[in-house]
Each structure stands twice: as C-alpha cells, then as structure tokens.
Short mmCIF file of the C-alpha atoms (twelve columns), coordinates in Angstrom:
data_MODEL
# 
_entry.id   MODEL 
# 
loop_
_atom_site.group_PDB 
_atom_site.id 
_atom_site.type_symbol 
_atom_site.label_atom_id 
_atom_site.label_alt_id 
_atom_site.label_comp_id 
_atom_site.label_asym_id 
_atom_site.label_seq_id 
_atom_site.Cartn_x 
_atom_site.Cartn_y 
_atom_site.Cartn_z 
_atom_site.pdbx_PDB_model_num 
ATOM 1   C CA . UNK A 1   -53.443 69.453  -26.556 1 
ATOM 2   C CA . UNK A 2   -53.508 72.357  -28.217 1 
ATOM 3   C CA . UNK A 3   -55.978 74.545  -26.999 1 
ATOM 4   C CA . UNK A 4   -55.879 77.909  -28.986 1 
ATOM 5   C CA . UNK A 5   -57.329 81.001  -25.805 1 
ATOM 6   C CA . UNK A 6   -58.257 83.347  -27.455 1 
ATOM 7   C CA . UNK A 7   -60.473 83.224  -30.986 1 
ATOM 8   C CA . UNK A 8   -63.881 85.850  -31.757 1 
ATOM 9   C CA . UNK A 9   -66.746 83.838  -33.761 1 
ATOM 10  C CA . UNK A 10  -70.758 85.105  -36.059 1 
ATOM 11  C CA . UNK A 11  -71.430 88.074  -36.759 1 
ATOM 12  C CA . UNK A 12  -71.152 92.197  -35.316 1 
ATOM 13  C CA . UNK A 13  -74.347 94.827  -36.347 1 
ATOM 14  C CA . UNK A 14  -71.620 97.152  -36.893 1 
ATOM 15  C CA . UNK A 15  -70.062 97.945  -40.116 1 
ATOM 16  C CA . UNK A 16  -67.069 99.772  -38.980 1 
ATOM 17  C CA . UNK A 17  -64.419 97.283  -39.082 1 
ATOM 18  C CA . UNK A 18  -63.610 93.253  -39.567 1 
ATOM 19  C CA . UNK A 19  -64.320 93.563  -35.323 1 
ATOM 20  C CA . UNK A 20  -67.303 93.838  -35.875 1 
ATOM 21  C CA . UNK A 21  -68.595 93.181  -38.382 1 
ATOM 22  C CA . UNK A 22  -68.247 88.891  -38.832 1 
ATOM 23  C CA . UNK A 23  -65.157 85.885  -37.338 1 
ATOM 24  C CA . UNK A 24  -66.500 83.595  -39.916 1 
ATOM 25  C CA . UNK A 25  -64.317 80.540  -39.531 1 
ATOM 26  C CA . UNK A 26  -63.927 78.223  -41.935 1 
ATOM 27  C CA . UNK A 27  -60.810 79.091  -42.842 1 
ATOM 28  C CA . UNK A 28  -59.698 79.287  -39.209 1 
ATOM 29  C CA . UNK A 29  -61.128 76.137  -38.555 1 
ATOM 30  C CA . UNK A 30  -58.485 74.608  -41.563 1 
ATOM 31  C CA . UNK A 31  -55.395 76.390  -41.069 1 
ATOM 32  C CA . UNK A 32  -56.313 75.220  -37.040 1 
ATOM 33  C CA . UNK A 33  -56.302 71.667  -37.983 1 
ATOM 34  C CA . UNK A 34  -53.171 71.973  -40.546 1 
ATOM 35  C CA . UNK A 35  -51.691 73.442  -37.185 1 
ATOM 36  C CA . UNK A 36  -52.680 70.669  -34.963 1 
ATOM 37  C CA . UNK A 37  -54.798 72.976  -32.487 1 
ATOM 38  C CA . UNK A 38  -57.538 70.892  -31.340 1 
ATOM 39  C CA . UNK A 39  -59.482 73.436  -28.700 1 
ATOM 40  C CA . UNK A 40  -61.316 76.890  -29.110 1 
ATOM 41  C CA . UNK A 41  -61.789 79.435  -26.525 1 
ATOM 42  C CA . UNK A 42  -64.256 81.778  -28.272 1 
ATOM 43  C CA . UNK A 43  -66.024 84.750  -27.720 1 
ATOM 44  C CA . UNK A 44  -68.264 87.042  -30.360 1 
ATOM 45  C CA . UNK A 45  -66.849 89.779  -32.446 1 
ATOM 46  C CA . UNK A 46  -67.536 93.193  -31.252 1 
ATOM 47  C CA . UNK A 47  -71.306 93.241  -30.989 1 
ATOM 48  C CA . UNK A 48  -74.008 96.603  -29.930 1 
ATOM 49  C CA . UNK A 49  -76.086 94.063  -26.817 1 
ATOM 50  C CA . UNK A 50  -74.327 91.448  -26.248 1 
ATOM 51  C CA . UNK A 51  -77.167 89.236  -24.995 1 
ATOM 52  C CA . UNK A 52  -77.287 88.444  -28.417 1 
ATOM 53  C CA . UNK A 53  -74.186 87.500  -29.502 1 
ATOM 54  C CA . UNK A 54  -73.423 85.223  -26.784 1 
ATOM 55  C CA . UNK A 55  -76.388 83.532  -27.925 1 
ATOM 56  C CA . UNK A 56  -74.891 83.167  -31.342 1 
ATOM 57  C CA . UNK A 57  -71.779 81.971  -30.357 1 
ATOM 58  C CA . UNK A 58  -73.843 79.416  -27.542 1 
ATOM 59  C CA . UNK A 59  -75.150 77.916  -31.812 1 
ATOM 60  C CA . UNK A 60  -72.219 77.735  -32.124 1 
ATOM 61  C CA . UNK A 61  -70.330 75.921  -29.326 1 
ATOM 62  C CA . UNK A 62  -73.598 73.133  -28.844 1 
ATOM 63  C CA . UNK A 63  -72.812 72.809  -32.795 1 
ATOM 64  C CA . UNK A 64  -69.371 71.037  -31.441 1 
ATOM 65  C CA . UNK A 65  -68.877 70.515  -27.335 1 
ATOM 66  C CA . UNK A 66  -66.134 68.467  -27.986 1 
ATOM 67  C CA . UNK A 67  -64.065 71.041  -30.278 1 
ATOM 68  C CA . UNK A 68  -65.426 74.395  -28.897 1 
ATOM 69  C CA . UNK A 69  -65.042 76.174  -25.238 1 
ATOM 70  C CA . UNK A 70  -67.314 79.473  -24.785 1 
ATOM 71  C CA . UNK A 71  -66.586 83.372  -23.218 1 
ATOM 72  C CA . UNK A 72  -69.677 85.629  -22.459 1 
ATOM 73  C CA . UNK A 73  -68.389 89.359  -23.622 1 
ATOM 74  C CA . UNK A 74  -69.361 91.752  -21.848 1 
ATOM 75  C CA . UNK A 75  -69.673 95.706  -21.747 1 
ATOM 76  C CA . UNK A 76  -68.851 97.180  -18.216 1 
ATOM 77  C CA . UNK A 77  -71.040 100.550 -19.702 1 
ATOM 78  C CA . UNK A 78  -74.328 99.242  -21.517 1 
ATOM 79  C CA . UNK A 79  -74.121 96.370  -19.646 1 
ATOM 80  C CA . UNK A 80  -74.549 97.977  -16.614 1 
ATOM 81  C CA . UNK A 81  -76.630 96.763  -13.297 1 
ATOM 82  C CA . UNK A 82  -77.442 93.472  -16.074 1 
ATOM 83  C CA . UNK A 83  -73.969 92.162  -16.038 1 
ATOM 84  C CA . UNK A 84  -74.728 89.936  -12.937 1 
ATOM 85  C CA . UNK A 85  -77.634 88.497  -15.386 1 
ATOM 86  C CA . UNK A 86  -76.089 88.627  -18.778 1 
ATOM 87  C CA . UNK A 87  -72.987 85.715  -16.295 1 
ATOM 88  C CA . UNK A 88  -76.150 84.149  -15.552 1 
ATOM 89  C CA . UNK A 89  -77.434 82.694  -18.759 1 
ATOM 90  C CA . UNK A 90  -74.145 82.402  -19.512 1 
ATOM 91  C CA . UNK A 91  -72.883 80.096  -17.703 1 
ATOM 92  C CA . UNK A 92  -76.285 77.636  -16.451 1 
ATOM 93  C CA . UNK A 93  -78.206 78.190  -19.721 1 
ATOM 94  C CA . UNK A 94  -74.867 78.162  -22.015 1 
ATOM 95  C CA . UNK A 95  -72.139 75.919  -20.413 1 
ATOM 96  C CA . UNK A 96  -69.557 79.233  -20.653 1 
ATOM 97  C CA . UNK A 97  -66.431 79.347  -19.509 1 
ATOM 98  C CA . UNK A 98  -64.633 82.402  -18.821 1 
ATOM 99  C CA . UNK A 99  -65.506 86.021  -19.811 1 
ATOM 100 C CA . UNK A 100 -63.877 88.431  -21.951 1 
ATOM 101 C CA . UNK A 101 -64.172 92.895  -21.753 1 
ATOM 102 C CA . UNK A 102 -62.513 95.009  -23.426 1 
ATOM 103 C CA . UNK A 103 -61.791 98.466  -22.932 1 
ATOM 104 C CA . UNK A 104 -62.165 99.040  -26.992 1 
ATOM 105 C CA . UNK A 105 -65.993 99.217  -24.874 1 
ATOM 106 C CA . UNK A 106 -64.691 100.078 -21.967 1 
ATOM 107 C CA . UNK A 107 -62.910 99.600  -18.663 1 
ATOM 108 C CA . UNK A 108 -63.929 97.399  -16.625 1 
ATOM 109 C CA . UNK A 109 -66.074 97.235  -13.837 1 
ATOM 110 C CA . UNK A 110 -66.493 96.023  -10.244 1 
ATOM 111 C CA . UNK A 111 -69.756 94.307  -11.166 1 
ATOM 112 C CA . UNK A 112 -67.835 92.950  -14.289 1 
ATOM 113 C CA . UNK A 113 -64.838 91.480  -10.767 1 
ATOM 114 C CA . UNK A 114 -67.752 90.637  -8.807  1 
ATOM 115 C CA . UNK A 115 -69.592 88.361  -11.470 1 
ATOM 116 C CA . UNK A 116 -66.763 86.755  -12.356 1 
ATOM 117 C CA . UNK A 117 -65.564 86.162  -8.701  1 
ATOM 118 C CA . UNK A 118 -69.703 84.799  -8.120  1 
ATOM 119 C CA . UNK A 119 -69.328 82.118  -11.014 1 
ATOM 120 C CA . UNK A 120 -65.514 81.375  -10.482 1 
ATOM 121 C CA . UNK A 121 -65.359 82.059  -14.358 1 
ATOM 122 C CA . UNK A 122 -61.269 83.727  -15.455 1 
ATOM 123 C CA . UNK A 123 -61.764 87.114  -17.084 1 
ATOM 124 C CA . UNK A 124 -59.992 88.314  -20.639 1 
ATOM 125 C CA . UNK A 125 -59.513 91.604  -20.291 1 
ATOM 126 C CA . UNK A 126 -57.798 93.735  -23.363 1 
ATOM 127 C CA . UNK A 127 -56.634 96.757  -22.178 1 
ATOM 128 C CA . UNK A 128 -55.515 98.589  -24.889 1 
ATOM 129 C CA . UNK A 129 -51.990 99.323  -23.382 1 
ATOM 130 C CA . UNK A 130 -53.408 100.795 -19.981 1 
ATOM 131 C CA . UNK A 131 -51.195 98.506  -18.234 1 
ATOM 132 C CA . UNK A 132 -51.625 101.021 -15.266 1 
ATOM 133 C CA . UNK A 133 -54.853 99.627  -14.454 1 
ATOM 134 C CA . UNK A 134 -53.745 96.493  -14.020 1 
ATOM 135 C CA . UNK A 135 -52.248 96.922  -10.474 1 
ATOM 136 C CA . UNK A 136 -55.823 98.298  -9.483  1 
ATOM 137 C CA . UNK A 137 -58.131 94.696  -10.762 1 
ATOM 138 C CA . UNK A 138 -55.485 92.417  -9.555  1 
ATOM 139 C CA . UNK A 139 -55.276 94.205  -6.404  1 
ATOM 140 C CA . UNK A 140 -58.722 94.617  -6.095  1 
ATOM 141 C CA . UNK A 141 -60.143 91.291  -6.684  1 
ATOM 142 C CA . UNK A 142 -57.152 88.608  -5.772  1 
ATOM 143 C CA . UNK A 143 -59.926 85.559  -6.191  1 
ATOM 144 C CA . UNK A 144 -60.168 86.066  -9.529  1 
ATOM 145 C CA . UNK A 145 -57.818 85.651  -12.514 1 
ATOM 146 C CA . UNK A 146 -57.120 87.828  -15.890 1 
ATOM 147 C CA . UNK A 147 -55.819 87.574  -18.908 1 
ATOM 148 C CA . UNK A 148 -55.029 90.550  -20.381 1 
ATOM 149 C CA . UNK A 149 -53.854 89.316  -23.639 1 
ATOM 150 C CA . UNK A 150 -51.309 91.249  -26.063 1 
ATOM 151 C CA . UNK A 151 -49.185 91.425  -23.585 1 
ATOM 152 C CA . UNK A 152 -50.886 94.276  -22.736 1 
ATOM 153 C CA . UNK A 153 -51.046 95.584  -26.242 1 
ATOM 154 C CA . UNK A 154 -52.154 94.757  -29.907 1 
ATOM 155 C CA . UNK A 155 -51.100 97.957  -31.069 1 
ATOM 156 C CA . UNK A 156 -47.050 96.934  -30.461 1 
ATOM 157 C CA . UNK A 157 -46.245 99.741  -28.475 1 
ATOM 158 C CA . UNK A 158 -43.839 98.323  -26.431 1 
ATOM 159 C CA . UNK A 159 -43.380 100.083 -24.372 1 
ATOM 160 C CA . UNK A 160 -46.792 99.018  -22.715 1 
ATOM 161 C CA . UNK A 161 -45.818 95.301  -23.221 1 
ATOM 162 C CA . UNK A 162 -42.212 95.919  -21.168 1 
ATOM 163 C CA . UNK A 163 -44.144 97.676  -18.906 1 
ATOM 164 C CA . UNK A 164 -46.672 95.156  -17.897 1 
ATOM 165 C CA . UNK A 165 -44.434 92.231  -17.201 1 
ATOM 166 C CA . UNK A 166 -43.683 93.422  -13.802 1 
ATOM 167 C CA . UNK A 167 -47.462 92.733  -13.067 1 
ATOM 168 C CA . UNK A 168 -47.409 89.638  -14.747 1 
ATOM 169 C CA . UNK A 169 -44.483 88.027  -12.513 1 
ATOM 170 C CA . UNK A 170 -45.668 90.236  -8.849  1 
ATOM 171 C CA . UNK A 171 -49.045 88.964  -9.050  1 
ATOM 172 C CA . UNK A 172 -50.405 84.966  -9.078  1 
ATOM 173 C CA . UNK A 173 -53.815 85.470  -10.635 1 
ATOM 174 C CA . UNK A 174 -52.987 88.225  -13.868 1 
ATOM 175 C CA . UNK A 175 -51.823 86.182  -16.473 1 
ATOM 176 C CA . UNK A 176 -51.557 87.201  -20.716 1 
ATOM 177 C CA . UNK A 177 -51.251 85.215  -23.658 1 
ATOM 178 C CA . UNK A 178 -49.021 85.102  -26.864 1 
ATOM 179 C CA . UNK A 179 -51.838 86.699  -28.975 1 
ATOM 180 C CA . UNK A 180 -50.606 89.869  -31.754 1 
ATOM 181 C CA . UNK A 181 -46.785 89.347  -30.492 1 
ATOM 182 C CA . UNK A 182 -44.969 91.237  -32.661 1 
ATOM 183 C CA . UNK A 183 -41.780 91.357  -30.883 1 
ATOM 184 C CA . UNK A 184 -40.684 87.996  -30.021 1 
ATOM 185 C CA . UNK A 185 -38.136 88.891  -27.598 1 
ATOM 186 C CA . UNK A 186 -40.411 90.388  -25.354 1 
ATOM 187 C CA . UNK A 187 -42.263 87.078  -24.454 1 
ATOM 188 C CA . UNK A 188 -39.138 85.509  -24.077 1 
ATOM 189 C CA . UNK A 189 -38.678 87.912  -21.101 1 
ATOM 190 C CA . UNK A 190 -41.698 87.163  -20.578 1 
ATOM 191 C CA . UNK A 191 -41.824 83.314  -19.884 1 
ATOM 192 C CA . UNK A 192 -38.187 84.356  -18.292 1 
ATOM 193 C CA . UNK A 193 -40.074 86.921  -15.435 1 
ATOM 194 C CA . UNK A 194 -42.629 85.545  -15.381 1 
ATOM 195 C CA . UNK A 195 -42.745 82.050  -15.722 1 
ATOM 196 C CA . UNK A 196 -44.540 79.384  -18.173 1 
ATOM 197 C CA . UNK A 197 -47.750 78.931  -16.473 1 
ATOM 198 C CA . UNK A 198 -48.986 82.843  -16.679 1 
ATOM 199 C CA . UNK A 199 -48.620 82.523  -20.257 1 
ATOM 200 C CA . UNK A 200 -51.324 81.020  -22.913 1 
ATOM 201 C CA . UNK A 201 -51.009 79.958  -26.337 1 
ATOM 202 C CA . UNK A 202 -53.296 82.804  -28.335 1 
ATOM 203 C CA . UNK A 203 -54.627 83.021  -32.243 1 
ATOM 204 C CA . UNK A 204 -57.284 86.299  -32.130 1 
ATOM 205 C CA . UNK A 205 -57.941 84.172  -34.800 1 
ATOM 206 C CA . UNK A 206 -59.410 84.588  -37.090 1 
ATOM 207 C CA . UNK A 207 -58.510 88.072  -38.404 1 
ATOM 208 C CA . UNK A 208 -55.332 85.871  -36.949 1 
ATOM 209 C CA . UNK A 209 -53.635 83.191  -38.902 1 
ATOM 210 C CA . UNK A 210 -53.032 79.952  -35.177 1 
ATOM 211 C CA . UNK A 211 -50.703 78.661  -37.179 1 
ATOM 212 C CA . UNK A 212 -48.057 81.956  -37.559 1 
ATOM 213 C CA . UNK A 213 -49.611 82.622  -33.602 1 
ATOM 214 C CA . UNK A 214 -48.196 79.056  -33.054 1 
ATOM 215 C CA . UNK A 215 -45.235 78.979  -34.330 1 
ATOM 216 C CA . UNK A 216 -43.934 81.391  -31.556 1 
ATOM 217 C CA . UNK A 217 -44.129 79.330  -29.036 1 
ATOM 218 C CA . UNK A 218 -42.925 76.289  -30.876 1 
ATOM 219 C CA . UNK A 219 -39.629 79.312  -30.949 1 
ATOM 220 C CA . UNK A 220 -38.961 80.560  -28.286 1 
ATOM 221 C CA . UNK A 221 -37.228 76.463  -27.453 1 
ATOM 222 C CA . UNK A 222 -39.359 75.632  -24.442 1 
ATOM 223 C CA . UNK A 223 -39.145 71.899  -22.361 1 
ATOM 224 C CA . UNK A 224 -41.755 69.365  -23.787 1 
ATOM 225 C CA . UNK A 225 -43.524 70.079  -19.883 1 
ATOM 226 C CA . UNK A 226 -43.503 73.923  -20.629 1 
ATOM 227 C CA . UNK A 227 -44.492 73.867  -23.530 1 
ATOM 228 C CA . UNK A 228 -47.496 71.553  -22.995 1 
ATOM 229 C CA . UNK A 229 -48.483 74.288  -19.950 1 
ATOM 230 C CA . UNK A 230 -47.957 77.159  -22.276 1 
ATOM 231 C CA . UNK A 231 -50.186 75.517  -25.503 1 
ATOM 232 C CA . UNK A 232 -53.108 74.619  -23.371 1 
ATOM 233 C CA . UNK A 233 -52.453 73.106  -19.612 1 
ATOM 234 C CA . UNK A 234 -52.984 76.726  -18.265 1 
ATOM 235 C CA . UNK A 235 -56.502 77.919  -19.888 1 
ATOM 236 C CA . UNK A 236 -57.652 74.230  -18.853 1 
ATOM 237 C CA . UNK A 237 -56.305 74.108  -14.654 1 
ATOM 238 C CA . UNK A 238 -58.133 77.995  -15.075 1 
ATOM 239 C CA . UNK A 239 -61.012 77.378  -16.912 1 
ATOM 240 C CA . UNK A 240 -61.293 73.739  -14.143 1 
ATOM 241 C CA . UNK A 241 -64.096 74.989  -12.130 1 
ATOM 242 C CA . UNK A 242 -66.357 76.590  -14.425 1 
ATOM 243 C CA . UNK A 243 -68.935 74.060  -14.489 1 
ATOM 244 C CA . UNK A 244 -71.598 75.759  -13.927 1 
ATOM 245 C CA . UNK A 245 -71.963 76.533  -10.369 1 
ATOM 246 C CA . UNK A 246 -71.521 79.666  -8.780  1 
ATOM 247 C CA . UNK A 247 -68.239 80.278  -6.362  1 
ATOM 248 C CA . UNK A 248 -67.322 76.315  -7.609  1 
ATOM 249 C CA . UNK A 249 -63.177 76.869  -7.576  1 
ATOM 250 C CA . UNK A 250 -61.696 77.792  -4.381  1 
ATOM 251 C CA . UNK A 251 -59.016 79.929  -4.778  1 
ATOM 252 C CA . UNK A 252 -55.552 77.932  -3.911  1 
ATOM 253 C CA . UNK A 253 -53.717 79.142  -6.647  1 
ATOM 254 C CA . UNK A 254 -53.813 82.437  -6.130  1 
ATOM 255 C CA . UNK A 255 -52.692 84.569  -2.760  1 
ATOM 256 C CA . UNK A 256 -54.197 87.858  -1.681  1 
ATOM 257 C CA . UNK A 257 -56.241 89.978  1.029   1 
ATOM 258 C CA . UNK A 258 -59.645 89.436  0.539   1 
ATOM 259 C CA . UNK A 259 -62.463 91.908  -1.071  1 
ATOM 260 C CA . UNK A 260 -63.251 95.173  0.465   1 
ATOM 261 C CA . UNK A 261 -66.897 94.544  0.454   1 
ATOM 262 C CA . UNK A 262 -67.249 97.282  -2.005  1 
ATOM 263 C CA . UNK A 263 -70.160 96.745  -4.489  1 
ATOM 264 C CA . UNK A 264 -70.668 99.889  -6.498  1 
ATOM 265 C CA . UNK A 265 -69.592 99.903  -9.931  1 
ATOM 266 C CA . UNK A 266 -67.687 103.229 -10.877 1 
ATOM 267 C CA . UNK A 267 -69.193 105.699 -12.812 1 
ATOM 268 C CA . UNK A 268 -70.158 104.764 -15.986 1 
ATOM 269 C CA . UNK A 269 -66.972 105.672 -19.050 1 
ATOM 270 C CA . UNK A 270 -68.769 107.959 -21.734 1 
ATOM 271 C CA . UNK A 271 -69.592 106.443 -25.544 1 
ATOM 272 C CA . UNK A 272 -68.080 107.382 -28.577 1 
ATOM 273 C CA . UNK A 273 -70.007 107.641 -31.332 1 
ATOM 274 C CA . UNK A 274 -67.652 106.443 -33.608 1 
ATOM 275 C CA . UNK A 275 -65.710 103.372 -33.074 1 
ATOM 276 C CA . UNK A 276 -62.634 103.501 -33.943 1 
ATOM 277 C CA . UNK A 277 -59.876 100.379 -34.428 1 
ATOM 278 C CA . UNK A 278 -59.872 98.350  -31.175 1 
ATOM 279 C CA . UNK A 279 -56.126 97.529  -32.273 1 
ATOM 280 C CA . UNK A 280 -54.886 100.979 -32.352 1 
ATOM 281 C CA . UNK A 281 -55.154 102.055 -28.879 1 
ATOM 282 C CA . UNK A 282 -53.638 105.412 -29.948 1 
ATOM 283 C CA . UNK A 283 -57.660 106.027 -30.649 1 
ATOM 284 C CA . UNK A 284 -58.291 105.559 -26.830 1 
ATOM 285 C CA . UNK A 285 -55.931 107.825 -24.909 1 
ATOM 286 C CA . UNK A 286 -58.330 110.080 -23.046 1 
# 
C-alpha cells in the first residue's frame, strides 16, 4: 500500500499565497488515485489558529478514515503554553497520529518535543534549510522520531540538503521525506548513506502532483522490499503506537540517552508581520 506522508488540506485564513489560502483536495485525490496512492497523511494549511485548522482537517479525516490519517499542526511560539492541550485534543478527540511544525512559523521548542514524547508521536518538522538544528533536537530527544521533509530544504538549497545527509545517516530518530526534492542524485545518495528505512514518500500535495513525486521513488530502482519501506512501511511503523494513549509506543527502534529533564520552553522568537513565502528559506535567514 502506498502512503503519502505529506499533504496539506483545508483552508488557511490568509491571502499571501497558496500555503495560507486554501489546500483543496479534489485534484490531488484524482491524481493520487491514478498513481495508486491509497492513503494520505493530512495536516492544515498555514493558519493563525491551528486549533481551528486542526479541527477542519479532523472533519475531513473523519469522513474518510480509511483514506486519510491526520497530523496536528502546532505553532511553537504562538501556541506556547497550550501545545499540550492542542496535542491532547488532536489525539484523544481527533485520532491524529503525528505533529507538523514549520520553521516558517517558529523554531521547534521543547514544549513541542515533550508533547510528542508524551504521546509517542512523530514530528514532521520543516527546518527550511536550518539543518544544523537537527543535531540539537535529535540528541536532546532521542526517543522522539523526527521527519525532516525535502531533505532539509524545499528551496532547492543543495548545500543544506547535502549537509543534512550526515545527521540523517547518524541519528536513528531522524528521517526524511522525498517531497519537493529536485536534485535526484541527492535522493540517491540519501538512500546509499542512510538506507531506505530512513526515507518516506511524500508529495507536499495538493500543490505538488503526487504522481510526479511518486515517480522519483520508482526511478530509484529499489528492490521490492526497499520500495515497500519508502512507499508506506516506514510511515506506518512510525505511527504504529500513536493510537490515543500517552507513552504507549516504547522507543524500541531508537537508541540514545534519556532526556535531561529540562522542561521549560525557550523564549519564543518574534513573529513577523509579513509571513513571506514558506518555500523560500532565504527569506527567513536571521
């Protein structure tokens, strides 16, 4: 079964670009069906209130639970102090199976990581080229699985993507997805260095064509078993214990030291008035 681990859905409440305006699924679903994609992880478009946005995605998932899986979007800065409550609602009421965080909003925080740990949820965190940060959260939270999409940069920053290959290969709790990776040989190198058990198929739909993104995986020439891992097995393994009970899934597949007990989230970074384009990392270099 082919599972797309990366797709937005619902309406944003901004009008700065597709990312915060609307993520309609009609064309995506036709294209996914033609490509043989049977299940899709959904999370919201960018929104000023992710509680509202997550509830909209939950309604979509609830209508077709055999087709969709839900991940909750959280904003590390704006949702500071209520991340745990948002995650509890997402898991207990909506049955969501993971978290989505984007550097476009704010850098990931301890509060987010500790909520993911408490509920045994993987975190799909778009670092927007800040691949050095992977070393920090991967080491501090060895019992949390992190999926860093686009090999670390949707903006086609080959330097960032190449730099990301090292932590991807070294840290057992760091994964990536294939969405939006345009330099095909970097995907080849990721397979060679990190192994197919660290790579998930994702499309970044509905804005990217799921069939086109899927063909990249098929072009890798993987064995049947390795292809099954990338096209769904890895994602299903990561969410295997996220079924509504905090701490249900043991960290059996990961190695690392226990957390150091630090629980206070860092000071939230300032929010900019102009959100800019979340697909262009250069706009957010400090």
